Every structure is written in C-alpha cells, then in structure tokens.
C-alpha positions in Angstrom: 34.1 149.7 -28.3 33.5 153.3 -28.5 36.3 155.8 -27.4 38.2 158.9 -28.0 42.0 159.4 -28.6 43.3 162.9 -27.4 46.5 164.8 -27.6 47.5 162.6 -30.5 50.0 163.7 -33.2 49.9 162.2 -36.8 52.3 161.4 -39.3 53.0 164.3 -41.7 50.4 166.8 -40.0 51.3 169.4 -37.3 49.6 170.0 -34.1 47.4 167.8 -31.9 44.4 165.6 -32.9 41.6 164.1 -31.3 40.1 161.0 -33.1 36.7 159.3 -32.4 36.4 155.4 -32.9 33.1 153.9 -32.9 32.2 150.2 -33.7 35.8 149.4 -34.8 36.0 152.5 -37.3 37.5 155.7 -37.1 34.4 158.1 -37.1 36.1 161.7 -36.9 39.8 163.1 -37.0 40.0 166.7 -35.9 42.6 169.3 -35.0 42.3 169.4 -31.2 41.5 172.9 -29.9 40.1 172.4 -26.5 42.0 170.6 -23.0 40.5 167.5 -22.2 40.4 165.7 -19.1 40.6 161.9 -19.8 37.6 159.8 -18.9 36.7 156.1 -19.2 35.9 157.1 -22.9 39.1 159.0 -23.6 42.5 157.6 -24.2 45.1 160.4 -23.5 48.1 160.1 -26.2 50.1 162.5 -24.5 51.5 164.0 -27.6 52.7 160.6 -29.0 52.5 159.4 -32.6 49.3 157.5 -33.6 50.5 155.4 -36.7 49.0 152.8 -39.0 50.2 149.3 -38.0 53.3 148.0 -38.8 53.3 145.4 -41.8 55.7 142.4 -42.0 55.9 141.9 -45.4 58.3 139.0 -45.7 58.7 136.2 -42.9 59.5 132.6 -42.9 57.2 131.7 -40.0 57.4 128.0 -40.5 61.2 128.0 -39.8 61.2 130.5 -36.9 62.7 129.5 -33.7 64.5 126.6 -35.2 68.4 127.7 -35.3 70.6 125.0 -34.2 68.2 122.2 -34.7 69.8 119.9 -35.7 72.8 121.9 -36.5 74.1 125.4 -36.8 74.6 127.3 -39.8 78.5 127.6 -39.1 79.4 129.4 -42.5 76.7 131.8 -42.2 75.8 131.4 -46.2 72.5 131.0 -47.6 72.9 127.9 -49.2 74.2 126.4 -45.9 71.0 127.7 -44.4 69.0 125.8 -47.0 71.2 122.8 -46.1 70.3 123.0 -42.5 66.5 123.7 -43.1 66.4 120.4 -45.3 67.8 118.8 -42.1 64.9 120.1 -39.7 62.1 119.5 -42.4 61.8 115.8 -41.6 61.0 116.8 -37.6 58.0 119.4 -38.9 54.6 118.5 -37.6 51.5 120.4 -36.8 52.3 120.8 -33.3 55.6 121.8 -33.6 54.8 124.6 -36.2 52.0 125.8 -34.4 53.8 126.3 -31.1 56.6 128.2 -32.7 54.3 130.2 -35.3 52.4 131.3 -32.4 55.2 132.2 -30.3 56.6 134.5 -33.3 53.0 136.2 -33.7 52.9 137.0 -30.2 56.4 138.6 -30.6 55.4 140.5 -33.5 52.1 141.8 -32.3 54.1 143.0 -29.3 56.1 145.1 -31.5 53.1 146.9 -33.4 52.7 144.3 -36.4 49.2 143.6 -37.5 49.7 142.3 -41.1 52.4 139.6 -42.0 53.2 137.7 -45.2 54.6 134.4 -44.5 56.7 132.3 -47.1 55.8 128.8 -46.2 58.1 126.0 -48.0 56.3 123.5 -50.5 59.0 121.4 -51.0 58.0 119.1 -48.2 55.7 116.4 -49.5 53.5 116.4 -46.6 52.7 120.1 -47.1 52.2 120.2 -43.3 53.5 123.7 -43.2 51.2 125.1 -45.8 48.2 123.3 -44.0 49.2 124.5 -40.7 49.9 128.1 -41.6 46.5 128.1 -43.6 44.9 127.0 -40.5 46.1 129.5 -38.3 45.4 132.4 -40.9 41.8 131.5 -40.6 41.7 131.1 -36.8 43.7 134.5 -36.2 41.8 136.4 -38.6 40.3 138.6 -36.2 43.7 139.2 -34.4 46.1 139.6 -37.2 45.9 139.4 -41.1 48.1 136.5 -42.4 49.1 135.9 -46.2 50.6 132.6 -47.0 53.1 132.3 -49.8 53.4 128.7 -51.5 57.2 128.9 -51.6 59.3 126.1 -53.1 62.5 126.5 -51.3 64.5 123.8 -53.2 62.9 125.0 -56.6 59.7 124.4 -58.9 61.5 122.5 -61.5 64.8 121.1 -59.7 63.1 119.4 -56.8 61.3 116.3 -57.6 57.5 116.9 -58.1 58.0 120.6 -57.3 55.5 122.0 -59.8 52.7 119.7 -58.4 53.6 120.4 -54.8 53.4 124.1 -55.5 50.1 123.8 -57.1 48.8 121.6 -54.7 49.5 124.2 -52.0 47.4 126.7 -54.0 44.6 124.3 -53.9 44.8 123.8 -50.2 44.3 127.5 -49.7 48.0 129.3 -50.0 47.2 133.0 -51.2 50.3 133.8 -53.1 52.6 131.9 -55.6 56.2 132.1 -54.6 59.5 131.0 -56.6 63.1 130.9 -56.2 64.7 131.1 -59.7 68.5 131.4 -58.9 68.3 128.3 -57.0 67.1 126.2 -60.0 69.9 124.1 -61.5 70.3 126.0 -64.8 69.6 129.3 -66.4 66.7 127.6 -68.5 65.1 125.9 -65.6 65.2 129.4 -63.8 63.3 131.2 -66.6 61.0 128.3 -67.2 60.3 128.5 -63.2 59.1 132.0 -63.4 56.9 131.2 -66.7 55.4 128.4 -64.5 54.4 130.3 -61.4 53.0 133.1 -63.6 50.8 130.6 -65.1 49.8 129.2 -61.8 49.0 132.9 -60.7 46.9 133.5 -63.6 45.1 130.0 -63.2 44.1 130.4 -59.6 44.1 134.3 -59.5 46.8 134.9 -57.0 49.5 137.4 -56.3 53.2 136.8 -56.7 56.2 136.8 -54.5 59.5 135.8 -55.6 62.7 135.2 -53.9 64.5 136.7 -56.8 68.4 136.9 -57.7 69.1 136.6 -54.0 72.9 136.1 -54.6 75.7 138.2 -55.3 76.3 137.0 -59.0 76.0 139.8 -61.3 74.8 137.4 -64.0 71.9 136.4 -62.0 69.3 138.6 -63.8 66.0 136.8 -63.5 64.5 140.1 -62.3 64.0 141.3 -66.0 62.2 137.9 -66.5 59.8 138.4 -63.6 59.0 142.1 -64.5 58.6 141.3 -68.1 56.2 138.5 -67.3 54.4 140.9 -65.2 54.1 143.3 -67.7 53.0 141.3 -70.4 50.4 139.5 -68.4 49.2 143.0 -66.9 49.8 141.5 -63.4 51.7 144.7 -62.2 51.0 145.5 -58.5 50.3 141.9 -57.7 53.9 141.0 -58.2 56.6 141.2 -55.7 60.3 140.9 -56.1 61.9 140.0 -52.7 65.7 140.2 -52.1 67.2 141.0 -55.6 70.5 141.2 -54.0 72.5 140.5 -57.1 71.2 144.1 -58.0 74.2 145.4 -55.6 76.7 143.9 -58.0 74.8 144.9 -61.6 76.4 147.6 -63.5 75.2 151.0 -63.6 74.5 150.7 -67.4 72.4 147.4 -67.2 70.6 149.0 -64.3 69.6 151.9 -66.3 67.9 149.8 -68.9 66.5 147.6 -66.2 65.0 150.5 -64.3 62.8 151.3 -67.3 61.3 148.0 -67.5 60.8 147.7 -63.6 58.9 151.1 -63.6 56.8 150.1 -66.6 56.0 146.9 -64.9 54.6 148.2 -61.6 56.0 145.4 -59.5 56.9 145.9 -55.8 60.0 145.1 -53.8 61.1 143.8 -50.5 64.5 144.2 -49.0 65.6 142.2 -46.0 68.6 144.3 -44.6 69.6 142.5 -41.5 69.4 139.2 -43.3 71.1 140.5 -46.7 74.1 142.1 -44.9 74.6 138.9 -43.0 74.2 136.4 -45.6 75.6 138.2 -48.9 79.2 139.1 -49.7 80.3 135.7 -48.0 82.5 134.9 -50.7 84.3 138.1 -50.8 87.6 139.0 -49.3 88.0 142.7 -49.1 86.2 145.0 -50.1 83.0 143.0 -49.0 79.7 144.0 -50.9 76.8 145.0 -48.5 74.7 143.0 -50.7 71.5 144.8 -50.5 69.2 145.7 -53.4 69.3 149.6 -54.6 66.6 150.6 -52.2 67.6 154.3 -52.4 67.5 154.0 -56.3 64.4 152.2 -56.5 62.6 154.6 -54.1 63.8 157.8 -56.1 62.7 156.1 -59.3 59.0 155.9 -57.7 59.1 152.3 -57.4 57.4 150.7 -54.5 60.0 149.2 -52.0 59.7 148.1 -48.4 61.6 146.4 -45.6 60.9 143.0 -44.0 62.6 141.0 -41.3 63.0 137.6 -43.2 63.9 135.5 -40.3 63.7 135.3 -36.8 66.1 132.5 -34.9 66.3 130.0 -37.9 69.0 128.6 -40.1 69.7 131.7 -42.2 69.5 134.3 -39.4 70.2 133.3 -35.8 69.0 136.7 -34.0 65.7 138.6 -35.0 63.3 140.0 -32.5 60.2 141.2 -34.2 61.1 144.7 -34.3 60.7 146.3 -37.6 62.1 149.7 -36.4 65.2 147.7 -36.1 65.2 146.7 -39.6 64.5 150.2 -40.7 67.4 151.4 -38.7 69.9 148.9 -40.4 68.2 149.4 -43.9 68.8 153.2 -43.8 72.1 152.9 -42.7 73.2 150.3 -45.0 71.4 151.9 -48.1 73.3 155.5 -47.1 69.6 156.9 -46.7 70.8 159.2 -44.0 69.3 162.8 -44.8 66.7 164.3 -43.0 64.1 163.9 -45.7 64.9 160.0 -45.6 64.2 160.5 -41.7 61.1 162.3 -42.1 59.4 159.7 -44.3 61.1 156.8 -42.8 58.3 154.7 -41.5 56.8 154.7 -44.8 59.2 151.6 -45.3 57.5 149.3 -42.7 53.9 150.9 -43.2 52.3 152.5 -46.4 54.8 150.9 -48.7 54.5 147.5 -47.2 50.8 147.8 -47.0 50.8 148.4 -51.0 53.0 145.3 -51.3 50.3 143.3 -49.5 47.6 144.8 -51.5 45.8 145.8 -48.1 42.8 147.8 -48.6 41.3 150.5 -46.3 44.8 151.1 -44.6 45.8 154.0 -42.5 44.5 156.9 -40.2 41.6 157.9 -42.4 37.8 158.6 -41.9 35.8 155.4 -42.6 38.5 153.0 -42.3 38.7 150.2 -39.8 40.5 151.4 -36.5 43.8 149.6 -36.8 46.6 151.7 -35.3 49.4 151.6 -33.0 50.8 154.2 -30.9 54.3 155.0 -30.9 56.5 156.7 -28.0 57.7 159.8 -29.9 56.2 162.6 -31.8 57.3 162.0 -35.6 59.1 159.6 -37.7 62.5 161.1 -36.8 62.1 160.9 -33.2 60.6 157.4 -33.3 63.5 156.0 -35.6 66.3 157.6 -33.5 65.1 156.6 -30.3 63.8 153.0 -31.4 60.5 153.9 -29.8 58.3 151.6 -27.9 55.1 150.6 -29.3 52.6 151.6 -26.5 49.4 150.2 -27.8 48.2 148.2 -30.7 44.3 148.4 -31.6 42.7 146.2 -34.2 39.2 147.1 -35.3 38.9 149.1 -32.1 40.2 146.2 -29.7 43.1 146.5 -27.7 45.8 143.8 -29.0 48.6 144.9 -26.8 49.6 147.6 -24.5 52.9 148.6 -22.8 53.8 151.4 -20.1 56.0 153.9 -21.4 59.6 153.1 -20.0 61.0 155.7 -17.5 64.6 156.1 -16.4 65.5 157.1 -12.9 69.0 158.8 -12.8 70.9 159.5 -9.9 72.3 163.3 -10.5 74.1 163.3 -7.4 77.6 162.5 -8.9 
C-alpha cells in the first residue's frame, strides 16, 4: 500500500508534517508547508499525533479472561492468585487458550498495541500454554509481534521437574527465559534459580525476564543477584527485571548501593502499576505501602524502565481493558511523576522504553523504518495523557489493523 499522511504531528517536534509510506516503509518525513486536499492516497491526520505503536512488555496471555474460574481471589493477594491459577490449570487445553488469547489480542490491537511480551506458565507438565502461544506467535506474525517468556509460575527448583520443564519450553520454541526467585522455598534455592535461568539463557542464546522480588518483604533482595549475573555474563540489555516491588520497602542506604550495580549491569525494568497497587500492601494496616518499584528514581538514574498491564481479568487482577494509557496514568500518579516534564515525555514509558526492553529493532517514525504506527486523538504526549485519548488508527507495515472514528459529544446548551 502506498499513501501519504498529511497534517500530522510528531512527538517532540513542532509544526505539521507529511509522511510518505510506500511498500510498507516510511519513505519521507517532511515539514508541511502546503495545504493539501485529501485524495484516495492522502490520509488527513487533522493535527493529531502520529506515534510509534504501543508496546505491552508484560502480560500473562495464557491466564487472561479466567477470573472466577473456578473461584475468585477473595483476599486480593498475589499468593491466593497463584493458588486460584493452580486450580484453573487442569482445565487448560489448546482450544481454551486460543479462544481467550485471540480475544485479548484483539482487545490490545484495538488500543494501539502491536508488540507483546507474554509470560506463559511452564509449571504445567503438558506445556500446552507454551505450545499454543508459540503456535499463535507464528500464525499472527504479520499482524502483531509476540515474544513468549517461559515462566515457571511455581518456581524452577521448588516445583517437581521445574528445571526440566523450563528447558523443554525453550526447546519447544519459547523466546525468553523467566523465573520467580522470591517464590522459591528458600533463599539458597532462590539464588540458585537465578543462576539456573542465566545458564539456560546462555545455552540457548535467549533473553531473560524475571518476576523479581514481587513482594513487600524488604529482605527479598534477589534483584542484586540477577543484576550481578547479568553484569558478569555480559548479558546487559538482554535481561529484564519485572515488578521488583520489594524495592519500595528497601532503605535508602541499600538502594544507593544497589543503583550503582543496576546502572553498571544495563538491565531493564518493567513496572505494572495497576497490578502492584492492587496486590501489594495487603499485609499492612496503616500506613499502607503503594508497593511499586522506584520508577521515578530508576528513570532519573538513566536506567530503562517501562510500564505493563500484567493481567486482564485473571486470578490476580479482575479488571483490565487493554488500555496502556490507563496504566500510564496510574503509574505517573502513584510514582508522583506529575511535573510538566514528566507529562511531556510520558508516552516513552509505553513506547520507546518498552521497545528497548523487548529489543525491538527499527522501531519508530524514522525514514527507512517499517511503517508501523498509530494515530492518537491529541497533539502531544500531554494532551493524549490528560484526555486518555482514543487510538484512531493502527497501521503495521503499511496495512491498516484497526480504525476508529473520532468521538464527538453533542451538548445541549439551552440550559
């Protein structure tokens, strides 16, 4: 498909632009000086924002749309969520997973997402989740990019044959090695699990994404082990620490030491604000902890950090609607990143930062890149965030994935 976008705005750049797209690539991006009349080959953006696609860096697609099956998570805790998921796992089959995942992906595409990292449980001897997600990844390759994390929900070393199942998942096509050290039975097993997943990542040349210290316990300090292993094995940007909510409870002296290691290691961070504010602090009376990692401080230190949704209507979080802008809104509020400069670059947390975490190449509105983009109803990051703007159009490789008419409100002024 060949066409031209006119009257377009771009992030961080003033004025209007015209953008040519040919054979699925951006072939020119120029300041607009003329007034155009739209034709069949012109798309009038009408002063709205042309933005790189949203990136969902952390979600459990195999568990979406299962809340209340067979029981609800009444306590709202992380660990009851794991128990409820253990009840649901025996009911998993290919058709069940495919149906729910396709519905969820459709929801995400409708909200401007074109890249997804999906954590998929390996503590299921059938590995049906891994097989089904890998199948869908290949099947949907031209529509959306899926990265599959082999995630040992019940532990690598504390679950029977957990290490063998994790390795089997990698051999069956999973892209990334996962872990959950704080859920292992002992400190020694937790540290050994990190060394195990790093060994597997090196053996199979895979990236790493670990559910790390997702707990309020200030003594849960496996992040330092993960960062050190990343540093010593020169894995750097191929390693992601997800959640790290215990950092909310670390004392500042320890964090000062820790941040030196984190910066040297070059690892990435994913925070899931809606999930963490819901699950953490459950053992507190008052004051209650927010339970998010130190997003503001990580960002200020130049460490890559991004936001994900984690769950959509599953045992851990019974809401969720696919809207990363909502997640971003929560994150900025909870982390007290409410200054104008925070707003001016807010979309980084669900676009460029997430793309860096996922290692996406040729991402962004740049000459020669694949024509992957969305149009948001707003002129800049601030207006898009403040108004929780609609995604009007999503295009991948020059082909339209979804289109939405701009919303209009008619108000009777004869009061």
